[in-house]
PDB file of N, CA, C and O in Angstrom, chain B, residues numbered from 101:
ATOM      1  N   MET B 101       2.590  -7.560  17.434  1.00  0.00           N
ATOM      2  CA  MET B 101       2.746  -6.649  16.308  1.00  0.00           C
ATOM      3  C   MET B 101       3.320  -5.333  16.803  1.00  0.00           C
ATOM      4  O   MET B 101       3.207  -5.010  17.985  1.00  0.00           O
ATOM      5  N   LEU B 102       3.921  -4.586  15.925  1.00  0.00           N
ATOM      6  CA  LEU B 102       4.561  -3.325  16.237  1.00  0.00           C
ATOM      7  C   LEU B 102       3.607  -2.344  16.893  1.00  0.00           C
ATOM      8  O   LEU B 102       4.006  -1.614  17.800  1.00  0.00           O
ATOM      9  N   GLN B 103       2.349  -2.309  16.453  1.00  0.00           N
ATOM     10  CA  GLN B 103       1.389  -1.335  16.963  1.00  0.00           C
ATOM     11  C   GLN B 103       1.179  -1.456  18.465  1.00  0.00           C
ATOM     12  O   GLN B 103       0.903  -0.454  19.125  1.00  0.00           O
ATOM     13  N   LYS B 104       1.301  -2.645  19.017  1.00  0.00           N
ATOM     14  CA  LYS B 104       1.068  -2.853  20.443  1.00  0.00           C
ATOM     15  C   LYS B 104       2.090  -2.119  21.288  1.00  0.00           C
ATOM     16  O   LYS B 104       1.805  -1.792  22.440  1.00  0.00           O
ATOM     17  N   SER B 105       3.252  -1.855  20.761  1.00  0.00           N
ATOM     18  CA  SER B 105       4.303  -1.200  21.525  1.00  0.00           C
ATOM     19  C   SER B 105       4.342   0.318  21.321  1.00  0.00           C
ATOM     20  O   SER B 105       5.134   1.001  21.969  1.00  0.00           O
ATOM     21  N   LEU B 106       3.518   0.843  20.451  1.00  0.00           N
ATOM     22  CA  LEU B 106       3.515   2.268  20.159  1.00  0.00           C
ATOM     23  C   LEU B 106       2.283   2.943  20.743  1.00  0.00           C
ATOM     24  O   LEU B 106       1.243   2.309  20.926  1.00  0.00           O
ATOM     25  N   VAL B 107       2.408   4.222  21.031  1.00  0.00           N
ATOM     26  CA  VAL B 107       1.288   4.995  21.541  1.00  0.00           C
ATOM     27  C   VAL B 107       0.274   5.268  20.439  1.00  0.00           C
ATOM     28  O   VAL B 107      -0.932   5.216  20.682  1.00  0.00           O
ATOM     29  N   SER B 108       0.747   5.558  19.233  1.00  0.00           N
ATOM     30  CA  SER B 108      -0.155   5.803  18.107  1.00  0.00           C
ATOM     31  C   SER B 108       0.228   4.885  16.947  1.00  0.00           C
ATOM     32  O   SER B 108       1.333   4.345  16.905  1.00  0.00           O
ATOM     33  N   ASN B 109      -0.693   4.720  16.019  1.00  0.00           N
ATOM     34  CA  ASN B 109      -0.444   3.856  14.863  1.00  0.00           C
ATOM     35  C   ASN B 109       0.570   4.498  13.927  1.00  0.00           C
ATOM     36  O   ASN B 109       0.448   5.679  13.602  1.00  0.00           O
ATOM     37  N   PRO B 110       1.570   3.736  13.489  1.00  0.00           N
ATOM     38  CA  PRO B 110       2.539   4.284  12.535  1.00  0.00           C
ATOM     39  C   PRO B 110       1.914   4.435  11.147  1.00  0.00           C
ATOM     40  O   PRO B 110       0.902   3.806  10.837  1.00  0.00           O
ATOM     41  N   LEU B 111       2.524   5.267  10.330  1.00  0.00           N
ATOM     42  CA  LEU B 111       2.099   5.468   8.954  1.00  0.00           C
ATOM     43  C   LEU B 111       3.235   5.026   8.047  1.00  0.00           C
ATOM     44  O   LEU B 111       4.362   5.508   8.163  1.00  0.00           O
ATOM     45  N   LEU B 112       2.929   4.102   7.142  1.00  0.00           N
ATOM     46  CA  LEU B 112       3.901   3.636   6.165  1.00  0.00           C
ATOM     47  C   LEU B 112       3.636   4.361   4.857  1.00  0.00           C
ATOM     48  O   LEU B 112       2.534   4.277   4.315  1.00  0.00           O
ATOM     49  N   LEU B 113       4.626   5.068   4.344  1.00  0.00           N
ATOM     50  CA  LEU B 113       4.501   5.786   3.075  1.00  0.00           C
ATOM     51  C   LEU B 113       5.360   5.086   2.032  1.00  0.00           C
ATOM     52  O   LEU B 113       6.576   4.975   2.188  1.00  0.00           O
ATOM     53  N   LEU B 114       4.718   4.616   0.968  1.00  0.00           N
ATOM     54  CA  LEU B 114       5.410   3.946  -0.133  1.00  0.00           C
ATOM     55  C   LEU B 114       5.225   4.802  -1.385  1.00  0.00           C
ATOM     56  O   LEU B 114       4.136   4.843  -1.958  1.00  0.00           O
ATOM     57  N   ASP B 115       6.280   5.479  -1.801  1.00  0.00           N
ATOM     58  CA  ASP B 115       6.219   6.412  -2.920  1.00  0.00           C
ATOM     59  C   ASP B 115       6.623   5.716  -4.211  1.00  0.00           C
ATOM     60  O   ASP B 115       7.808   5.513  -4.474  1.00  0.00           O
ATOM     61  N   ASP B 116       5.632   5.356  -5.010  1.00  0.00           N
ATOM     62  CA  ASP B 116       5.812   4.735  -6.324  1.00  0.00           C
ATOM     63  C   ASP B 116       6.714   3.504  -6.282  1.00  0.00           C
ATOM     64  O   ASP B 116       7.477   3.256  -7.216  1.00  0.00           O
ATOM     65  N   VAL B 117       6.625   2.749  -5.217  1.00  0.00           N
ATOM     66  CA  VAL B 117       7.479   1.572  -5.045  1.00  0.00           C
ATOM     67  C   VAL B 117       7.091   0.433  -5.996  1.00  0.00           C
ATOM     68  O   VAL B 117       7.953  -0.347  -6.399  1.00  0.00           O
ATOM     69  N   MET B 118       5.816   0.329  -6.358  1.00  0.00           N
ATOM     70  CA  MET B 118       5.359  -0.795  -7.170  1.00  0.00           C
ATOM     71  C   MET B 118       6.008  -0.826  -8.545  1.00  0.00           C
ATOM     72  O   MET B 118       6.210  -1.904  -9.104  1.00  0.00           O
ATOM     73  N   SER B 119       6.338   0.331  -9.099  1.00  0.00           N
ATOM     74  CA  SER B 119       6.947   0.368 -10.432  1.00  0.00           C
ATOM     75  C   SER B 119       8.363  -0.194 -10.429  1.00  0.00           C
ATOM     76  O   SER B 119       8.903  -0.526 -11.484  1.00  0.00           O
ATOM     77  N   GLU B 120       8.960  -0.302  -9.260  1.00  0.00           N
ATOM     78  CA  GLU B 120      10.329  -0.807  -9.149  1.00  0.00           C
ATOM     79  C   GLU B 120      10.393  -2.300  -8.844  1.00  0.00           C
ATOM     80  O   GLU B 120      11.480  -2.877  -8.803  1.00  0.00           O
ATOM     81  N   LEU B 121       9.226  -2.936  -8.626  1.00  0.00           N
ATOM     82  CA  LEU B 121       9.194  -4.333  -8.200  1.00  0.00           C
ATOM     83  C   LEU B 121       8.567  -5.233  -9.254  1.00  0.00           C
ATOM     84  O   LEU B 121       7.736  -4.790 -10.047  1.00  0.00           O
ATOM     85  N   ASP B 122       8.971  -6.503  -9.257  1.00  0.00           N
ATOM     86  CA  ASP B 122       8.294  -7.472 -10.103  1.00  0.00           C
ATOM     87  C   ASP B 122       7.015  -7.926  -9.386  1.00  0.00           C
ATOM     88  O   ASP B 122       6.789  -7.568  -8.230  1.00  0.00           O
ATOM     89  N   GLU B 123       6.188  -8.707 -10.070  1.00  0.00           N
ATOM     90  CA  GLU B 123       4.888  -9.093  -9.532  1.00  0.00           C
ATOM     91  C   GLU B 123       4.998  -9.827  -8.198  1.00  0.00           C
ATOM     92  O   GLU B 123       4.205  -9.583  -7.289  1.00  0.00           O
ATOM     93  N   GLU B 124       5.959 -10.709  -8.076  1.00  0.00           N
ATOM     94  CA  GLU B 124       6.127 -11.472  -6.825  1.00  0.00           C
ATOM     95  C   GLU B 124       6.425 -10.552  -5.642  1.00  0.00           C
ATOM     96  O   GLU B 124       5.876 -10.730  -4.555  1.00  0.00           O
ATOM     97  N   HIS B 125       7.287  -9.579  -5.858  1.00  0.00           N
ATOM     98  CA  HIS B 125       7.635  -8.662  -4.776  1.00  0.00           C
ATOM     99  C   HIS B 125       6.504  -7.671  -4.490  1.00  0.00           C
ATOM    100  O   HIS B 125       6.333  -7.249  -3.346  1.00  0.00           O
ATOM    101  N   ARG B 126       5.732  -7.298  -5.508  1.00  0.00           N
ATOM    102  CA  ARG B 126       4.547  -6.458  -5.268  1.00  0.00           C
ATOM    103  C   ARG B 126       3.575  -7.177  -4.345  1.00  0.00           C
ATOM    104  O   ARG B 126       3.038  -6.591  -3.405  1.00  0.00           O
ATOM    105  N   GLU B 127       3.358  -8.461  -4.629  1.00  0.00           N
ATOM    106  CA  GLU B 127       2.449  -9.250  -3.800  1.00  0.00           C
ATOM    107  C   GLU B 127       2.955  -9.340  -2.361  1.00  0.00           C
ATOM    108  O   GLU B 127       2.155  -9.312  -1.426  1.00  0.00           O
ATOM    109  N   SER B 128       4.251  -9.444  -2.174  1.00  0.00           N
ATOM    110  CA  SER B 128       4.827  -9.482  -0.827  1.00  0.00           C
ATOM    111  C   SER B 128       4.565  -8.178  -0.075  1.00  0.00           C
ATOM    112  O   SER B 128       4.212  -8.190   1.104  1.00  0.00           O
ATOM    113  N   VAL B 129       4.740  -7.061  -0.766  1.00  0.00           N
ATOM    114  CA  VAL B 129       4.481  -5.759  -0.141  1.00  0.00           C
ATOM    115  C   VAL B 129       3.004  -5.655   0.244  1.00  0.00           C
ATOM    116  O   VAL B 129       2.684  -5.221   1.350  1.00  0.00           O
ATOM    117  N   LEU B 130       2.110  -6.049  -0.653  1.00  0.00           N
ATOM    118  CA  LEU B 130       0.681  -5.949  -0.362  1.00  0.00           C
ATOM    119  C   LEU B 130       0.270  -6.898   0.759  1.00  0.00           C
ATOM    120  O   LEU B 130      -0.630  -6.574   1.534  1.00  0.00           O
ATOM    121  N   SER B 131       0.901  -8.054   0.860  1.00  0.00           N
ATOM    122  CA  SER B 131       0.626  -8.968   1.967  1.00  0.00           C
ATOM    123  C   SER B 131       0.989  -8.315   3.292  1.00  0.00           C
ATOM    124  O   SER B 131       0.279  -8.476   4.285  1.00  0.00           O
ATOM    125  N   PHE B 132       2.080  -7.590   3.307  1.00  0.00           N
ATOM    126  CA  PHE B 132       2.497  -6.863   4.505  1.00  0.00           C
ATOM    127  C   PHE B 132       1.475  -5.779   4.852  1.00  0.00           C
ATOM    128  O   PHE B 132       1.100  -5.621   6.014  1.00  0.00           O
ATOM    129  N   VAL B 133       1.034  -5.044   3.850  1.00  0.00           N
ATOM    130  CA  VAL B 133       0.060  -3.967   4.058  1.00  0.00           C
ATOM    131  C   VAL B 133      -1.273  -4.531   4.544  1.00  0.00           C
ATOM    132  O   VAL B 133      -1.949  -3.893   5.351  1.00  0.00           O
ATOM    133  N   TYR B 134      -1.665  -5.721   4.064  1.00  0.00           N
ATOM    134  CA  TYR B 134      -2.919  -6.364   4.457  1.00  0.00           C
ATOM    135  C   TYR B 134      -2.972  -6.671   5.949  1.00  0.00           C
ATOM    136  O   TYR B 134      -4.048  -6.962   6.472  1.00  0.00           O
ATOM    137  N   GLN B 135      -1.850  -6.614   6.641  1.00  0.00           N
ATOM    138  CA  GLN B 135      -1.827  -6.899   8.070  1.00  0.00           C
ATOM    139  C   GLN B 135      -2.443  -5.771   8.899  1.00  0.00           C
ATOM    140  O   GLN B 135      -2.454  -5.838  10.128  1.00  0.00           O
ATOM    141  N   GLY B 136      -2.950  -4.747   8.238  1.00  0.00           N
ATOM    142  CA  GLY B 136      -3.639  -3.673   8.934  1.00  0.00           C
ATOM    143  C   GLY B 136      -2.771  -2.468   9.226  1.00  0.00           C
ATOM    144  O   GLY B 136      -3.099  -1.659  10.094  1.00  0.00           O
ATOM    145  N   ILE B 137      -1.678  -2.344   8.517  1.00  0.00           N
ATOM    146  CA  ILE B 137      -0.789  -1.208   8.723  1.00  0.00           C
ATOM    147  C   ILE B 137      -1.334  -0.017   7.948  1.00  0.00           C
ATOM    148  O   ILE B 137      -1.643  -0.128   6.762  1.00  0.00           O
ATOM    149  N   GLN B 138      -1.450   1.119   8.621  1.00  0.00           N
ATOM    150  CA  GLN B 138      -1.921   2.340   7.971  1.00  0.00           C
ATOM    151  C   GLN B 138      -0.889   2.732   6.903  1.00  0.00           C
ATOM    152  O   GLN B 138       0.266   3.010   7.223  1.00  0.00           O
ATOM    153  N   THR B 139      -1.313   2.752   5.642  1.00  0.00           N
ATOM    154  CA  THR B 139      -0.356   2.908   4.541  1.00  0.00           C
ATOM    155  C   THR B 139      -0.871   3.893   3.500  1.00  0.00           C
ATOM    156  O   THR B 139      -2.059   3.921   3.179  1.00  0.00           O
ATOM    157  N   VAL B 140       0.045   4.692   2.986  1.00  0.00           N
ATOM    158  CA  VAL B 140      -0.224   5.558   1.836  1.00  0.00           C
ATOM    159  C   VAL B 140       0.713   5.085   0.733  1.00  0.00           C
ATOM    160  O   VAL B 140       1.929   5.026   0.915  1.00  0.00           O
ATOM    161  N   ILE B 141       0.125   4.747  -0.423  1.00  0.00           N
ATOM    162  CA  ILE B 141       0.920   4.293  -1.567  1.00  0.00           C
ATOM    163  C   ILE B 141       0.657   5.242  -2.735  1.00  0.00           C
ATOM    164  O   ILE B 141      -0.494   5.447  -3.122  1.00  0.00           O
ATOM    165  N   THR B 142       1.709   5.816  -3.290  1.00  0.00           N
ATOM    166  CA  THR B 142       1.547   6.630  -4.491  1.00  0.00           C
ATOM    167  C   THR B 142       1.874   5.769  -5.703  1.00  0.00           C
ATOM    168  O   THR B 142       2.725   4.882  -5.635  1.00  0.00           O
ATOM    169  N   THR B 143       1.196   6.037  -6.807  1.00  0.00           N
ATOM    170  CA  THR B 143       1.448   5.284  -8.035  1.00  0.00           C
ATOM    171  C   THR B 143       0.924   6.073  -9.234  1.00  0.00           C
ATOM    172  O   THR B 143       0.063   6.943  -9.097  1.00  0.00           O
ATOM    173  N   THR B 144       1.448   5.757 -10.381  1.00  0.00           N
ATOM    174  CA  THR B 144       0.908   6.301 -11.624  1.00  0.00           C
ATOM    175  C   THR B 144       0.163   5.219 -12.391  1.00  0.00           C
ATOM    176  O   THR B 144      -0.327   5.465 -13.493  1.00  0.00           O
ATOM    177  N   ASN B 145       0.073   4.003 -11.808  1.00  0.00           N
ATOM    178  CA  ASN B 145      -0.545   2.880 -12.503  1.00  0.00           C
ATOM    179  C   ASN B 145      -1.352   2.026 -11.516  1.00  0.00           C
ATOM    180  O   ASN B 145      -0.781   1.233 -10.768  1.00  0.00           O
ATOM    181  N   LEU B 146      -2.670   2.191 -11.515  1.00  0.00           N
ATOM    182  CA  LEU B 146      -3.513   1.385 -10.630  1.00  0.00           C
ATOM    183  C   LEU B 146      -3.542  -0.084 -11.041  1.00  0.00           C
ATOM    184  O   LEU B 146      -4.023  -0.925 -10.283  1.00  0.00           O
ATOM    185  N   GLY B 147      -3.037  -0.402 -12.222  1.00  0.00           N
ATOM    186  CA  GLY B 147      -2.989  -1.773 -12.703  1.00  0.00           C
ATOM    187  C   GLY B 147      -2.092  -2.684 -11.868  1.00  0.00           C
ATOM    188  O   GLY B 147      -2.163  -3.908 -11.985  1.00  0.00           O
ATOM    189  N   TYR B 148      -1.257  -2.092 -11.034  1.00  0.00           N
ATOM    190  CA  TYR B 148      -0.408  -2.890 -10.149  1.00  0.00           C
ATOM    191  C   TYR B 148      -1.203  -3.519  -9.009  1.00  0.00           C
ATOM    192  O   TYR B 148      -0.697  -4.397  -8.311  1.00  0.00           O
ATOM    193  N   PHE B 149      -2.446  -3.075  -8.816  1.00  0.00           N
ATOM    194  CA  PHE B 149      -3.235  -3.494  -7.665  1.00  0.00           C
ATOM    195  C   PHE B 149      -4.448  -4.302  -8.109  1.00  0.00           C
ATOM    196  O   PHE B 149      -5.064  -4.011  -9.134  1.00  0.00           O
ATOM    197  N   SER B 150      -4.780  -5.319  -7.324  1.00  0.00           N
ATOM    198  CA  SER B 150      -5.948  -6.143  -7.637  1.00  0.00           C
ATOM    199  C   SER B 150      -7.228  -5.359  -7.359  1.00  0.00           C
ATOM    200  O   SER B 150      -7.222  -4.389  -6.601  1.00  0.00           O
ATOM    201  N   LYS B 151      -8.319  -5.791  -7.980  1.00  0.00           N
ATOM    202  CA  LYS B 151      -9.620  -5.164  -7.714  1.00  0.00           C
ATOM    203  C   LYS B 151      -9.987  -5.306  -6.243  1.00  0.00           C
ATOM    204  O   LYS B 151     -10.582  -4.404  -5.654  1.00  0.00           O
ATOM    205  N   GLU B 152      -9.627  -6.448  -5.652  1.00  0.00           N
ATOM    206  CA  GLU B 152      -9.895  -6.669  -4.226  1.00  0.00           C
ATOM    207  C   GLU B 152      -9.157  -5.634  -3.372  1.00  0.00           C
ATOM    208  O   GLU B 152      -9.742  -5.042  -2.464  1.00  0.00           O
ATOM    209  N   PHE B 153      -7.894  -5.423  -3.662  1.00  0.00           N
ATOM    210  CA  PHE B 153      -7.107  -4.452  -2.897  1.00  0.00           C
ATOM    211  C   PHE B 153      -7.683  -3.054  -3.056  1.00  0.00           C
ATOM    212  O   PHE B 153      -7.837  -2.328  -2.074  1.00  0.00           O
ATOM    213  N   LEU B 154      -8.000  -2.673  -4.285  1.00  0.00           N
ATOM    214  CA  LEU B 154      -8.558  -1.338  -4.527  1.00  0.00           C
ATOM    215  C   LEU B 154      -9.913  -1.177  -3.853  1.00  0.00           C
ATOM    216  O   LEU B 154     -10.250  -0.087  -3.390  1.00  0.00           O
ATOM    217  N   GLY B 155     -10.697  -2.262  -3.794  1.00  0.00           N
ATOM    218  CA  GLY B 155     -11.998  -2.210  -3.138  1.00  0.00           C
ATOM    219  C   GLY B 155     -11.898  -1.977  -1.643  1.00  0.00           C
ATOM    220  O   GLY B 155     -12.810  -1.412  -1.039  1.00  0.00           O
ATOM    221  N   ARG B 156     -10.802  -2.406  -1.045  1.00  0.00           N
ATOM    222  CA  ARG B 156     -10.584  -2.228   0.393  1.00  0.00           C
ATOM    223  C   ARG B 156      -9.852  -0.928   0.701  1.00  0.00           C
ATOM    224  O   ARG B 156      -9.594  -0.622   1.865  1.00  0.00           O
ATOM    225  N   SER B 157      -9.517  -0.167  -0.330  1.00  0.00           N
ATOM    226  CA  SER B 157      -8.682   1.013  -0.169  1.00  0.00           C
ATOM    227  C   SER B 157      -9.467   2.288  -0.484  1.00  0.00           C
ATOM    228  O   SER B 157     -10.513   2.257  -1.132  1.00  0.00           O
ATOM    229  N   LYS B 158      -8.942   3.378  -0.017  1.00  0.00           N
ATOM    230  CA  LYS B 158      -9.453   4.684  -0.429  1.00  0.00           C
ATOM    231  C   LYS B 158      -8.501   5.194  -1.496  1.00  0.00           C
ATOM    232  O   LYS B 158      -7.319   5.413  -1.231  1.00  0.00           O
ATOM    233  N   VAL B 159      -9.018   5.383  -2.701  1.00  0.00           N
ATOM    234  CA  VAL B 159      -8.188   5.834  -3.814  1.00  0.00           C
ATOM    235  C   VAL B 159      -8.455   7.316  -4.046  1.00  0.00           C
ATOM    236  O   VAL B 159      -9.597   7.739  -4.229  1.00  0.00           O
ATOM    237  N   VAL B 160      -7.384   8.089  -4.035  1.00  0.00           N
ATOM    238  CA  VAL B 160      -7.464   9.526  -4.283  1.00  0.00           C
ATOM    239  C   VAL B 160      -6.656   9.793  -5.537  1.00  0.00           C
ATOM    240  O   VAL B 160      -5.490   9.404  -5.617  1.00  0.00           O
ATOM    241  N   SER B 161      -7.257  10.450  -6.515  1.00  0.00           N
ATOM    242  CA  SER B 161      -6.499  10.742  -7.743  1.00  0.00           C
ATOM    243  C   SER B 161      -6.439  12.252  -7.964  1.00  0.00           C
ATOM    244  O   SER B 161      -7.340  12.998  -7.579  1.00  0.00           O
ATOM    245  N   PHE B 162      -5.370  12.664  -8.583  1.00  0.00           N
ATOM    246  CA  PHE B 162      -5.145  14.063  -8.908  1.00  0.00           C
ATOM    247  C   PHE B 162      -4.951  14.166 -10.401  1.00  0.00           C
ATOM    248  O   PHE B 162      -4.100  13.482 -10.971  1.00  0.00           O
ATOM    249  N   ASP B 163      -5.718  14.999 -11.026  1.00  0.00           N
ATOM    250  CA  ASP B 163      -5.582  15.219 -12.473  1.00  0.00           C
ATOM    251  C   ASP B 163      -4.686  16.437 -12.708  1.00  0.00           C
ATOM    252  O   ASP B 163      -4.786  17.450 -12.015  1.00  0.00           O
ATOM    253  N   ALA B 164      -3.828  16.308 -13.684  1.00  0.00           N
ATOM    254  CA  ALA B 164      -2.904  17.403 -13.999  1.00  0.00           C
ATOM    255  C   ALA B 164      -3.581  18.449 -14.828  1.00  0.00           C
ATOM    256  O   ALA B 164      -2.960  19.448 -15.190  1.00  0.00           O
TER     257      ALA B 164
END
């Protein structure tokens, strides 16, 4: 895996990417993230994510 060749863990930032993808491609992205990659995902719709995924994640929300 990529992490073995790096001194520190990389950070993957996905800025509202889920709104641009269909369900099949969203699942592909989440499968990649499930491999243990440190990831920050921004979204305006938590409905794109399964309850299982949200349960394994730290969700931070900002109210306007």
